Phi, psi and omega in degrees: 000145177270174184296324180293318179298317178295318179298316178295319178300312180296322179298308181289328176296319178295320179293333182290342180251009182281153179228132179237147173254144177245169179305130178093350179290151174264135182281133182296156178299325178299315180287328177295329182266008176281138180283129177242148178255129181288126180270322179226121185294151177202136182053240185275002180255135176251158177303132180095348178291157174272141182225138175238134178295338177294343175298339183257002181267113183299332177292336184251340186251014177096016173105005178265092183280146180220150168252127184239152174242120182253121175240126178238125180212160178220145175235103183259000000 
């Protein structure tokens, strides 16, 4: 196989395991318990802090329910 063929294979293989969330979807407990690193601090979080989405789940954090908006973007 040439390099282009290997690259295309890896590209399509990677897409076959991707998972996307849409507006209104509920985030799975597995993803809620994944460790995230804060890139830009806000309120009680500073850049570099660890963040778990389960921190905002009232069933898991002692009754403080939250609605969150997650925006992920990059400017390269």
